[in-house]
Each structure stands twice: as structure tokens, then as C-alpha cells.
C-alpha positions as CSV (number, residue, x, y, z in Angstrom):
1,M,-30.5,-16.9,31.2
2,A,-27.0,-16.8,30.0
3,F,-25.6,-13.3,30.7
4,V,-24.7,-11.4,27.0
5,D,-21.8,-8.9,26.4
6,P,-23.6,-5.9,25.1
7,I,-19.9,-5.1,24.1
8,L,-19.6,-7.9,22.0
9,V,-23.5,-7.7,20.5
10,V,-22.8,-4.1,19.3
11,F,-19.5,-5.4,18.1
12,V,-20.4,-7.9,15.9
13,A,-23.6,-5.7,15.0
14,V,-21.6,-2.9,13.9
15,Y,-19.4,-5.5,12.1
16,V,-21.7,-7.0,9.9
17,G,-22.9,-3.6,9.1
18,M,-19.9,-2.9,7.3
19,V,-19.7,-6.2,5.5
20,F,-23.4,-5.2,3.8
21,G,-22.4,-1.5,3.9
22,G,-25.3,-0.6,5.8
23,I,-28.4,-1.9,7.7
24,P,-30.8,-3.6,4.9
25,K,-33.9,-1.9,4.4
26,L,-32.8,1.1,6.0
27,R,-31.1,4.0,4.6
28,I,-28.5,3.8,6.9
29,D,-24.3,3.0,5.3
30,R,-21.2,2.1,7.1
31,A,-20.8,6.1,8.8
32,G,-24.3,5.6,10.8
33,V,-23.9,2.1,11.8
34,A,-20.6,2.7,13.3
35,F,-22.0,6.1,14.9
36,L,-25.0,3.6,16.2
37,G,-22.8,1.3,17.7
38,A,-20.7,4.2,19.5
39,V,-23.8,6.0,21.1
40,T,-25.5,1.9,22.0
41,L,-22.5,1.7,24.0
42,V,-23.2,4.8,25.7
43,G,-26.3,4.2,26.3
44,C,-26.5,0.8,27.4
45,G,-23.3,2.2,30.0
46,A,-20.8,-0.2,28.7
47,V,-19.0,2.7,28.0
48,S,-19.4,6.4,29.6
49,I,-19.0,9.6,27.6
50,E,-15.6,10.5,28.7
51,Q,-14.1,7.4,27.8
52,G,-15.8,7.3,24.7
53,W,-14.3,10.5,23.9
54,R,-10.9,9.3,25.1
55,S,-10.9,6.7,22.7
56,I,-11.1,8.4,19.7
57,D,-7.6,8.8,18.3
58,A,-7.3,12.6,17.7
59,P,-4.4,12.7,16.1
60,T,-5.6,10.5,13.0
61,I,-9.0,12.6,13.2
62,C,-7.2,15.9,12.9
63,L,-4.4,14.2,10.1
64,L,-7.7,13.3,8.2
65,F,-9.6,16.9,8.7
66,G,-6.8,18.7,7.6
67,L,-5.9,17.0,4.6
68,M,-9.4,17.2,3.2
69,L,-8.9,20.8,3.5
70,V,-6.0,20.9,1.2
71,S,-8.0,18.3,-0.9
72,A,-10.4,21.0,-1.0
73,Q,-8.4,24.0,-2.3
74,F,-7.1,22.1,-5.1
75,R,-11.1,21.2,-5.9
76,L,-12.1,24.5,-5.7
77,S,-9.1,25.8,-7.8
78,G,-10.0,23.9,-11.1
79,F,-6.5,22.2,-11.1
80,Y,-8.3,18.3,-11.6
81,S,-9.9,19.5,-14.6
82,R,-7.0,21.8,-16.0
83,L,-4.4,18.7,-15.4
84,T,-7.1,16.0,-17.0
85,H,-7.4,18.2,-19.8
86,A,-3.9,19.0,-20.4
87,I,-3.1,15.2,-20.6
88,A,-5.9,14.6,-23.3
89,A,-4.3,17.3,-25.3
90,T,-0.7,15.7,-25.9
91,D,-0.6,13.3,-28.8
92,G,-0.3,9.8,-28.6
93,A,-2.3,6.3,-28.7
94,P,-5.0,5.4,-26.3
95,E,-2.7,3.6,-24.7
96,R,-0.1,5.8,-24.3
97,L,-3.1,8.4,-22.7
98,L,-4.3,5.4,-20.5
99,L,-0.4,5.3,-19.3
100,S,-0.3,9.3,-18.5
101,F,-3.9,9.5,-16.7
102,M,-2.7,6.6,-14.9
103,V,0.7,7.7,-13.6
104,A,-0.6,11.4,-13.0
105,C,-4.0,9.8,-10.9
106,G,-1.6,7.9,-8.8
107,A,1.1,10.5,-8.2
108,L,-1.9,12.4,-7.1
109,S,-3.5,10.0,-4.9
110,A,-0.3,9.4,-2.7
111,L,-0.8,12.9,-1.0
112,L,-4.4,14.2,-1.6
113,T,-6.1,10.7,-0.7
114,N,-7.0,9.0,-3.3
115,D,-10.8,9.1,-2.6
116,V,-11.0,12.8,-3.3
117,V,-8.8,12.5,-6.7
118,C,-11.7,9.7,-8.3
119,L,-14.7,12.2,-7.2
120,A,-12.7,15.2,-9.2
121,V,-11.0,13.2,-12.1
122,A,-13.8,10.5,-13.3
123,P,-16.2,13.5,-14.5
124,V,-14.0,15.4,-16.1
125,L,-12.0,12.1,-18.1
126,V,-15.7,11.0,-19.0
127,D,-15.7,14.2,-20.8
128,V,-12.4,14.2,-22.5
129,C,-13.0,10.4,-23.8
130,R,-16.4,11.5,-25.6
131,R,-14.5,14.5,-27.2
132,R,-11.7,12.3,-28.5
133,S,-14.2,9.3,-29.5
134,L,-12.3,6.8,-27.1
135,D,-14.3,4.5,-24.8
136,P,-14.3,6.0,-21.1
137,V,-14.8,2.1,-19.7
138,P,-11.1,1.4,-19.5
139,F,-9.4,4.8,-18.6
140,L,-12.3,5.0,-15.6
141,L,-11.0,1.3,-14.4
142,G,-7.4,2.8,-14.7
143,L,-8.3,5.7,-12.8
144,A,-9.8,3.2,-9.9
145,A,-6.6,1.0,-9.8
146,A,-4.1,4.1,-10.3
147,S,-5.7,5.8,-7.4
148,N,-5.7,2.5,-5.2
149,V,-2.1,1.3,-6.2
150,G,-0.6,4.9,-6.1
151,S,-2.4,5.8,-2.5
152,A,0.0,3.1,-1.3
153,A,2.9,5.1,-2.0
154,T,2.7,6.7,1.2
155,I,0.5,7.2,4.9
156,L,-1.1,9.8,3.2
157,G,-2.7,8.3,0.5
158,N,-5.9,6.7,1.8
159,P,-7.7,6.4,5.2
160,Q,-6.2,2.8,6.4
161,N,-2.8,4.1,5.7
162,L,-3.2,7.1,8.0
163,L,-4.4,5.2,10.5
164,V,-2.0,2.6,10.5
165,G,0.8,5.5,10.5
166,E,-1.0,7.2,13.6
167,A,-1.3,3.9,15.4
168,L,1.9,2.3,14.9
169,D,4.1,5.9,14.8
170,V,5.5,5.2,11.1
171,P,7.7,7.8,10.5
172,F,7.1,9.5,6.9
173,A,10.1,8.8,5.4
174,S,10.8,5.2,6.6
175,Y,7.5,4.5,4.8
176,L,8.6,5.7,1.9
177,L,10.5,3.0,1.6
178,D,8.4,0.4,2.1
179,G,5.3,1.6,-0.3
180,V,7.1,3.6,-3.1
181,V,8.9,0.6,-4.9
182,P,5.8,-1.6,-5.3
183,A,3.4,0.9,-5.9
184,A,5.2,2.4,-8.6
185,I,5.6,-1.4,-10.2
186,G,2.1,-1.9,-9.2
187,L,0.8,1.1,-11.3
188,W,2.6,0.1,-14.6
189,F,1.7,-3.6,-13.8
190,S,-2.0,-2.2,-13.6
191,W,-1.4,-0.2,-17.2
192,W,-0.3,-3.4,-19.0
193,I,-3.5,-5.6,-17.6
194,I,-5.6,-2.8,-18.9
195,Q,-4.0,-2.1,-21.8
196,R,-4.0,-5.9,-22.8
197,S,-7.2,-6.3,-22.1
198,W,-8.8,-3.7,-24.2
199,R,-6.4,-3.6,-26.8
200,G,-8.0,-2.6,-30.1
201,R,-11.5,-1.7,-27.9
202,F,-10.4,2.0,-26.8
203,E,-12.7,3.7,-29.8
204,R,-16.7,4.4,-29.3
205,N,-18.9,6.5,-30.6
206,P,-19.3,9.5,-28.0
207,I,-22.9,9.4,-26.3
208,G,-24.0,11.6,-24.0
209,E,-23.9,15.9,-23.3
210,Y,-20.1,17.6,-23.1
211,L,-19.2,19.3,-20.0
212,E,-18.7,23.0,-19.4
213,N,-15.0,23.5,-18.6
214,A,-14.3,23.9,-14.8
215,P,-13.2,27.4,-14.0
216,Y,-9.5,27.4,-13.5
217,D,-7.7,29.5,-11.3
218,S,-4.2,29.9,-10.7
219,A,-3.7,31.3,-7.8
220,R,-5.8,28.8,-5.4
221,T,-3.4,26.3,-7.5
222,R,-0.3,27.8,-6.2
223,K,-1.8,28.5,-2.9
224,G,-3.0,24.7,-2.8
225,T,0.6,23.6,-3.9
226,V,2.3,25.7,-1.5
227,I,0.7,24.7,1.4
228,L,1.0,20.9,0.1
229,T,4.7,21.0,-0.1
230,L,5.2,22.7,3.2
231,F,3.1,19.7,4.3
232,V,4.8,17.3,3.2
233,L,8.5,18.9,4.0
234,G,7.3,19.4,7.7
235,L,6.2,16.0,7.5
236,L,10.0,15.0,6.9
237,L,12.1,17.3,9.2
238,C,9.3,19.4,11.8
239,P,9.3,17.1,15.1
240,L,5.7,18.7,15.4
241,P,3.2,16.1,15.7
242,R,1.0,15.4,12.1
243,G,-1.7,15.6,12.8
244,A,-0.6,19.4,14.3
245,Q,0.5,19.8,11.3
246,A,-2.8,18.9,9.0
247,L,-4.1,21.1,11.5
248,L,-2.0,23.9,10.6
249,A,-1.9,22.8,6.3
250,G,-6.1,23.4,6.8
251,A,-5.7,26.8,9.1
252,A,-3.6,28.0,6.1
253,V,-6.5,27.0,3.3
254,L,-9.0,28.6,5.4
255,L,-7.1,31.9,5.5
256,S,-8.5,33.2,2.1
257,R,-9.9,36.4,0.5
258,K,-11.7,34.7,-2.1
259,T,-13.2,31.5,-0.4
260,P,-15.8,31.1,2.0
261,T,-14.8,29.0,4.6
262,R,-18.7,27.5,4.4
263,S,-17.3,26.2,0.5
264,L,-14.3,24.6,2.1
265,L,-15.9,23.0,4.7
266,A,-18.9,21.3,2.0
267,L,-16.4,19.6,0.8
268,V,-15.0,17.8,4.1
269,D,-16.1,14.4,4.3
270,W,-17.7,14.5,7.4
271,P,-19.3,11.4,6.9
272,L,-15.5,9.6,7.2
273,L,-14.7,11.5,10.0
274,V,-17.9,10.0,11.9
275,L,-17.1,6.6,10.8
276,F,-13.8,6.9,12.3
277,A,-14.7,8.1,15.5
278,G,-17.1,5.7,15.9
279,L,-15.3,2.5,14.9
280,F,-12.5,3.8,17.5
281,V,-15.2,3.9,19.9
282,V,-16.6,0.5,19.6
283,N,-12.8,-1.0,18.7
284,A,-11.6,0.4,21.8
285,A,-14.4,-1.4,24.1
286,L,-13.8,-4.6,22.7
287,Q,-9.8,-4.4,23.7
288,H,-10.7,-3.7,27.0
289,S,-13.2,-6.6,27.1
290,G,-10.2,-8.6,26.6
291,Y,-11.8,-10.5,23.7
292,P,-9.2,-9.7,21.1
293,A,-6.4,-11.8,22.9
294,R,-8.2,-14.4,23.2
295,W,-9.3,-14.1,19.8
296,L,-5.5,-14.2,19.1
297,E,-4.5,-17.1,21.0
298,A,-7.0,-18.9,19.5
299,G,-6.1,-18.5,16.2
300,A,-2.7,-19.4,17.1
301,S,-3.5,-22.5,18.3
302,A,-5.6,-23.3,15.4
303,G,-2.3,-22.5,13.1
304,L,-3.6,-19.2,12.5
305,D,-1.2,-16.4,13.9
306,V,-2.1,-13.1,12.6
307,R,1.2,-12.1,14.5
308,D,3.2,-13.9,11.8
309,P,3.5,-11.7,8.5
310,A,2.6,-14.2,6.3
311,A,-1.1,-14.1,7.6
312,L,-1.4,-10.9,8.5
313,F,-0.5,-10.2,5.0
314,A,-3.2,-13.0,4.0
315,V,-5.6,-12.0,6.1
316,T,-6.0,-8.4,5.5
317,A,-5.8,-8.7,1.6
318,L,-8.6,-11.3,1.9
319,G,-10.7,-9.1,5.1
320,S,-10.5,-6.0,3.6
321,N,-12.8,-7.3,0.5
322,V,-15.4,-8.3,3.0
323,V,-15.7,-6.4,6.1
324,S,-14.1,-3.1,4.3
325,N,-10.2,-1.9,4.6
326,V,-10.9,0.8,7.4
327,P,-12.7,-1.3,9.9
328,L,-10.7,-4.6,8.8
329,V,-7.1,-2.7,10.0
330,M,-8.7,-1.2,13.2
331,L,-9.3,-4.8,14.3
332,L,-5.8,-6.2,13.6
333,L,-3.8,-3.4,14.7
334,P,-3.8,-5.3,18.0
335,A,-1.4,-8.0,16.2
336,A,0.9,-5.6,14.5
337,E,3.8,-6.8,16.3
338,H,6.4,-7.4,13.7
339,P,8.4,-5.2,12.9
340,Q,6.9,-5.2,9.2
341,A,3.2,-5.0,10.7
342,A,2.9,-1.3,9.5
343,A,3.7,-1.7,5.8
344,I,1.9,-5.2,5.7
345,L,-1.2,-3.9,6.6
346,A,-1.2,-0.3,4.5
347,L,0.2,-3.0,1.5
348,S,-2.4,-5.5,1.9
349,S,-5.1,-3.2,2.7
350,T,-5.3,-0.9,0.0
351,L,-4.1,-3.3,-2.7
352,A,-6.6,-5.5,-2.2
353,G,-8.9,-2.6,-2.6
354,N,-9.3,-3.3,-6.6
355,L,-10.2,-7.4,-6.2
356,L,-13.9,-6.2,-6.3
357,L,-15.8,-3.4,-7.1
358,I,-17.2,-2.9,-3.5
359,G,-13.5,-3.4,-2.3
360,S,-12.4,0.1,-2.1
361,I,-14.7,3.5,-1.7
362,A,-12.5,4.5,-4.6
363,N,-13.7,1.8,-7.0
364,L,-17.9,2.7,-5.8
365,I,-17.0,6.5,-6.5
366,V,-15.9,6.2,-10.2
367,V,-18.9,4.0,-10.8
368,E,-21.0,6.5,-9.1
369,Q,-20.2,9.4,-11.4
370,A,-19.9,7.1,-14.6
371,R,-23.2,5.7,-14.0
372,R,-24.9,9.9,-13.0
373,L,-22.7,10.7,-16.9
374,G,-24.5,7.9,-18.9
375,V,-21.6,5.8,-19.2
376,E,-21.8,2.1,-18.7
377,P,-19.7,-1.1,-20.4
378,L,-20.9,-2.1,-24.0
379,R,-20.8,-5.8,-22.9
380,G,-22.2,-7.0,-19.0
381,S,-22.3,-5.3,-16.0
382,W,-19.4,-3.0,-14.2
383,T,-19.1,-5.4,-11.4
384,A,-18.3,-8.0,-14.1
385,T,-16.2,-5.9,-16.1
386,H,-14.1,-4.6,-13.2
387,L,-13.7,-8.1,-11.7
388,R,-12.0,-9.2,-15.5
389,T,-9.4,-6.6,-14.8
390,G,-9.4,-6.6,-11.0
391,I,-8.7,-9.9,-10.5
392,P,-5.3,-9.8,-12.2
393,I,-4.1,-6.5,-10.9
394,T,-4.8,-7.3,-7.3
395,I,-2.8,-10.9,-7.3
396,G,-0.1,-9.2,-9.9
397,T,0.2,-6.0,-7.3
398,L,-0.6,-8.1,-4.0
399,T,2.5,-10.6,-5.4
400,I,4.8,-7.7,-6.2
401,A,4.2,-5.7,-2.9
402,A,4.9,-9.8,-0.8
403,G,8.5,-9.7,-2.9
404,W,9.3,-6.2,-2.2
405,L,8.6,-6.4,1.7
406,S,10.5,-10.0,1.6
407,L,13.3,-8.1,0.1
408,R,13.5,-5.7,2.6
409,A,13.4,-7.7,5.3
410,C,16.9,-9.1,3.7
411,M,18.3,-5.7,3.9
């Protein structure tokens, strides 16, 4: 019987799990699949425990963990609720209100990771819309789109950007030149698509219970703002590694007379950290096996060389809606040889997340929160409703990003 390489078998099984979001008929999600894959490699002797630990990119994990603690500070302070209600209190047409929400959420997502922003803002946004007799659906679609597009502006905006920034050692300031312009124009374009799609249909009779206003702690908000500001300034000016700076920011959050450490750690996205750790082990084992190099050469021979910037952009955009953006970016990192490869991976994988409902965790968080509060589209399902705006937003923002990167290449 022909020899079957366990590394290849585990890799295929893990990435099939990424496609389906878990293991069918078992309550195991992507994080569980990645963890099982890493453990299987260790258990069958393909990877030693020491090799597994060394393959986990500690700076990326530290950066994620530190940012999660900073985000937890803002969640516990009631900052997101206060900001959402403050925007809602302004006068203006629904279209103008939608633009204000999208700009605010996009800006927050650039620094505090988009998943956290969606989780904190979605319930408050639903409550605000009900109080003003507005349909929450277009505003929730705007929240998801803005969080994805806004997060593309910096290397802090989402997990895949953090991964690209650390793996390819991209300076925070230099990526801003690539990310801010397409993110800003993309935010306006996303708003334009949604407001045109819902023109004349923003009003809706309020259905459901109102939420009690979350308590707001100005001292906690000030502390979080100071920590985040110093962290960003450190990324721009301090030579200390980003992972170390993130841990220092997280440690400053934990130094509190009001908030127990347990409460802050409870808001850390541990499954995401497990997902990253497991995928690091699986992908490192695959790299050492030599398969990716052979696949790159086979693809180049067949006319699809992902080391070419245009091919990398297209494959990343399409693949992010099949495999999910984080695992796909990990898989494509060895092909990131072009000077613009980091920006291509970050922008394409992030903006493509608006295409399908399952294309981004942020999208799923928004819909999950909406359903929990009894919000459903008046016509059709969430999947179909999202797709009607997701297709033009994705095509438009990807075109904007491609055009900007082409212009940057000529500078």
C-alpha cells in the first residue's frame, strides 16, 4: 500500500474543516478543528511538542492578546453604548444617521479589531433604531460592512492584518499609506450602496423590547483611551517589538482598582487564539514537508503564479470566501514575495469579507446579535439580504483597493 503522509492528510482535513466551519454532526468549530489538527500531528509523531511550540508565532499571539484586553476595557466602560446613543441623538435623515454610524464604526474597527466593535455595537444599534422607528436591518448591514472596510485601514484592524503585519514585518506607519485611502473611500462607497438600496424604506414600526442603557464609566473610558493612544504612538515611534508593546498595554489594563482580572480575561477571545496556535502548527509542518513549494511551481506552470501581485490579489479575494481569511492568509504567506504582497493580502482578504454572510466573522456576529433580539429582514433571509448589498460593496471596494495599489506602485 502506498505511503500516505500524515502531514498532508491532517492539512487537508483541517482546511476542509475551515471551509465547512467545523466538523459536520459534531459541535466542533474552526478553532476546535485547528486544535485537533495540531494535536494529531503531535500524537502521530509528525511534529514533536518542542517543534509545535516553536512554530507558534509568539509575537502575533501576544499582539492579539494585548489588543483584546484593551478592547475589553472599552466594552466594560460602556463606551460603545455611549457613543452609539450620542450619534443617534443627533438630528438628521436616516441616510445621514447611517453615514455617521458607519464612519464611527469604521474608525473604531481600525484600532480595536472589527469583531469586538460588532459584538458591542450591534445590540445598542438595534435598540436605537427601535426607539426612532427605523428598520435596524440597513444599519446592521452598514455596521458589518463598515467594520470590515474600516479594519482594512491598519494592521491592527483584524486578525489577518495582524498576522500579515507580524509575519512580513510591516511597519505600522508604512501600511497606513496603503490602507487608509482605500478604507476611507470604501467606507463612503459602502454607505452609498446601502442608502441607495434602502431609499424610502428606512422607517419601520418598532417590534421588540427596548434595552436598558448600559452604565457608562468615564474614568474607565479615559484610561482605555490613554492606553490605546500610547500604544499607537509606540507603534509609530518606539523600537520595542509590537507584541511586547501590546502586552504592556494589556498589563496596564489589568492594573485596576475597579475591574477584577477575571472580568477582563473573560472578554478575551480565547477560541481565536487557539485557532491561530493550531493553524501555526499545521502550516509550519506543511511548510517543512516541502509541499507548498511544489504547489507554487505547479501553479506557475499552469499559468497561476500567486507570486504575481494580480494573481495573489484575485486568489486571496476568492479564497477568503471559501476557506476563511485567516487560514487562507497563513497558507499564502510563503508566496508573499512581491513588495506589495503584504498590502495585497491584508486589503484583499479583508474587503472580500463583505461578499458572503459567512465571509467574515464580523458579519456572523452582527446577524447572530440581530436574531437574538428578534430582528429579521422584512423580505427574504439574512443571507439573501446581505448578498444584495454585499456583491456591489465587495466589487467596488476591491476595485478601489486594486486601483490605489496600482497607483502606489507607480509612485
